[in-house]
C-alpha positions as CSV (number, residue, x, y, z in Angstrom):
1,M,0.0,0.0,0.0
2,V,1.4,3.4,-1.1
3,P,0.9,6.3,1.3
4,S,-1.1,9.1,-0.3
5,R,0.7,12.3,-1.1
6,T,-2.1,14.6,0.0
7,S,-3.9,14.4,3.3
8,S,-7.2,16.1,4.0
9,R,-7.9,14.7,7.4
10,N,-5.6,14.4,10.5
11,I,-6.6,11.6,12.9
12,Q,-5.0,10.8,16.2
13,A,-5.7,7.2,17.2
14,K,-4.9,5.1,20.2
15,L,-3.5,1.7,19.5
16,V,-2.9,-1.0,22.1
17,V,-0.6,-4.0,21.6
18,L,-1.4,-7.1,23.7
19,G,-0.2,-10.7,24.0
20,D,1.8,-13.1,26.1
21,M,5.3,-12.4,27.4
22,G,8.0,-13.1,24.8
23,T,5.8,-13.0,21.7
24,G,7.7,-10.1,20.2
25,K,5.2,-7.2,20.9
26,T,7.9,-4.6,21.6
27,S,10.0,-5.9,18.7
28,L,7.1,-5.4,16.3
29,V,6.5,-1.9,17.5
30,L,10.2,-1.0,17.3
31,R,10.5,-2.4,13.8
32,F,7.6,-0.2,12.7
33,V,8.5,3.0,14.6
34,K,12.3,2.9,14.3
35,G,13.1,0.2,11.8
36,Q,15.2,-1.6,14.4
37,F,15.4,-5.2,15.7
38,Y,17.3,-6.6,18.6
39,D,17.9,-10.3,19.2
40,Y,17.4,-9.7,22.9
41,Q,14.7,-7.4,24.0
42,E,14.1,-6.7,27.8
43,S,10.6,-7.4,29.0
44,T,8.3,-4.4,29.1
45,I,7.4,-3.2,32.6
46,G,3.8,-2.0,32.8
47,A,3.6,-0.4,29.3
48,A,5.8,1.6,26.9
49,F,4.5,4.4,24.8
50,F,5.5,5.1,21.1
51,S,4.2,7.4,18.5
52,Q,4.3,7.2,14.7
53,V,2.6,9.0,11.7
54,L,1.3,7.3,8.5
55,S,-0.5,8.8,5.5
56,V,-3.1,6.7,3.9
57,N,-6.4,7.2,2.0
58,E,-6.1,11.0,2.1
59,A,-5.8,10.9,5.8
60,T,-2.8,11.4,8.2
61,I,-3.0,8.9,11.1
62,K,-0.9,9.7,14.2
63,F,-0.7,6.5,16.2
64,D,-0.4,6.7,20.0
65,I,0.8,3.2,20.6
66,W,0.7,1.5,24.0
67,D,2.9,-1.6,24.1
68,T,1.7,-3.5,27.2
69,A,3.7,-5.9,29.3
70,G,3.0,-9.6,28.8
71,Q,3.7,-10.8,32.3
72,E,0.6,-12.0,34.2
73,R,1.4,-9.7,37.1
74,Y,0.7,-6.7,34.8
75,H,-2.6,-8.1,33.4
76,S,-4.7,-6.0,35.7
77,L,-3.3,-2.8,34.2
78,A,-4.3,-3.7,30.6
79,P,-7.9,-2.2,30.8
80,M,-6.3,1.3,31.3
81,Y,-4.8,1.0,27.9
82,Y,-7.4,-0.9,25.8
83,R,-10.6,0.7,27.0
84,G,-10.1,3.9,25.2
85,A,-8.4,2.4,22.2
86,A,-9.5,2.6,18.6
87,A,-7.5,-0.5,17.5
88,A,-5.7,-3.4,19.1
89,V,-3.1,-5.8,17.9
90,V,-3.1,-9.2,19.7
91,V,0.2,-10.9,19.2
92,Y,1.1,-14.6,19.5
93,D,4.3,-16.6,18.7
94,I,3.9,-19.2,16.0
95,T,6.3,-21.5,17.9
96,S,4.1,-21.4,21.1
97,L,0.7,-23.0,21.5
98,E,0.5,-21.4,24.9
99,S,0.9,-17.9,23.5
100,F,-1.9,-18.7,20.9
101,A,-4.2,-19.8,23.8
102,K,-3.3,-16.6,25.6
103,A,-4.1,-14.6,22.5
104,K,-7.6,-16.1,22.4
105,K,-8.1,-15.0,26.0
106,W,-7.1,-11.5,25.1
107,V,-9.5,-11.4,22.2
108,L,-12.3,-12.6,24.4
109,E,-11.5,-9.9,27.0
110,L,-11.4,-7.2,24.3
111,Q,-14.7,-8.3,22.8
112,T,-16.5,-8.3,26.2
113,Q,-14.8,-5.3,27.9
114,A,-13.3,-2.9,25.3
115,N,-14.8,-0.4,22.9
116,P,-17.5,-2.3,21.0
117,N,-16.2,-0.8,17.7
118,L,-12.6,-1.7,18.5
119,I,-10.7,-2.9,15.4
120,I,-8.8,-6.0,16.3
121,F,-5.8,-7.5,14.4
122,L,-4.3,-10.9,15.2
123,A,-0.6,-11.0,14.5
124,A,1.1,-14.4,14.2
125,N,4.7,-13.3,14.9
126,K,8.1,-14.9,14.5
127,A,7.2,-16.2,11.0
128,D,10.9,-16.5,10.4
129,L,11.0,-19.5,12.7
130,E,9.0,-21.7,10.3
131,E,11.0,-24.9,11.3
132,K,9.8,-24.4,14.9
133,R,6.2,-23.7,14.0
134,K,3.6,-25.1,16.4
135,V,0.5,-23.1,15.3
136,A,-0.5,-23.6,11.6
137,S,-1.2,-20.5,9.5
138,E,-4.6,-22.0,8.7
139,E,-5.5,-22.3,12.4
140,G,-4.7,-18.7,13.1
141,E,-6.5,-17.5,10.0
142,Q,-9.6,-19.6,10.8
143,Y,-9.8,-18.4,14.4
144,A,-9.5,-14.8,13.1
145,E,-12.2,-15.3,10.5
146,N,-14.5,-16.8,13.1
147,N,-14.1,-13.9,15.5
148,G,-14.1,-10.9,13.1
149,L,-10.4,-10.2,13.4
150,V,-7.9,-9.3,10.7
151,F,-5.1,-11.9,10.5
152,V,-1.5,-11.1,9.6
153,E,1.7,-13.3,9.9
154,T,4.6,-11.1,10.8
155,S,8.3,-11.3,11.6
156,A,9.9,-8.4,13.5
157,K,13.3,-9.9,12.8
158,T,12.9,-9.9,8.9
159,A,10.3,-7.1,8.9
160,Q,7.9,-9.4,7.1
161,N,4.4,-7.8,6.9
162,V,5.2,-5.4,9.8
163,N,4.6,-2.2,7.9
164,Q,1.7,-3.9,6.1
165,L,0.1,-4.6,9.5
166,F,0.2,-1.0,10.6
167,Y,-0.8,0.4,7.2
168,E,-3.9,-1.9,7.2
169,I,-4.8,-0.7,10.7
170,A,-4.4,2.9,9.5
171,D,-6.5,2.2,6.4
172,K,-9.3,0.8,8.5
173,L,-9.2,3.7,11.0
174,A,-9.3,6.2,8.2
175,K,-12.4,4.5,6.8
176,A,-14.0,4.2,10.3
177,A,-13.2,7.7,11.5
178,P,-16.3,9.6,10.3
179,S,-18.8,7.2,12.0
180,R,-16.8,5.6,14.9
181,P,-14.7,8.2,16.7
182,T,-14.1,6.2,19.9
183,G,-10.4,6.2,20.5
184,M,-9.8,8.7,17.7
185,K,-9.5,12.5,17.5
186,L,-9.9,14.6,14.4
187,H,-7.6,17.6,14.0
188,N,-7.6,20.5,11.5
189,E,-4.0,21.4,12.1
190,Q,-1.1,19.5,10.5
191,P,0.4,16.9,12.9
192,D,3.8,17.3,14.4
193,R,6.1,15.1,12.2
194,S,8.6,14.9,15.0
195,G,6.2,12.5,16.6
196,M,7.7,9.7,14.5
197,S,10.3,9.1,17.2
198,M,9.8,7.1,20.3
199,F,8.6,8.9,23.4
200,C,9.0,8.2,27.1
201,C,8.5,4.7,28.5
202,S,7.3,4.2,32.0
């Protein structure tokens, strides 16, 4: 998908990233925001905040991205981040059946407790580890289809489908903005392009 050269609408959208510990949530976000990948990524404590701007469908989307911690002890904090979100990415690791089961629990929680118009993407991460795959593509795709999710297989390491994932989210948000503003703000002024760098983490 090619970004549009002219943008008539400026949309600020809250995006939350959820999933089990070690699925590569932070790696996906860092690959998207900074184009970086680290073989070792320290576990997120609480949540980390990132910002990125994309232009798509004559709209400029400024993502406010909340990358949440996967450890169970931080689970109780998650509603603070997803309740006001316009979109969510639920991540699992294709080499871990346990992470896929946890992803299903996250989806159920979002469907019952989050914004009813929340756009949910299911990201099957670590697609570069095909030889260690435990969750078949068809299984993830079928689950997503049955639950109204958008399915994408990604690899933060090789950058496979990472930008596509976020462009597809931006595309859906741009189309939904006029009728479903929950988690989104419309602005007349041009967004600050410096927002493409990472902000504070806490």
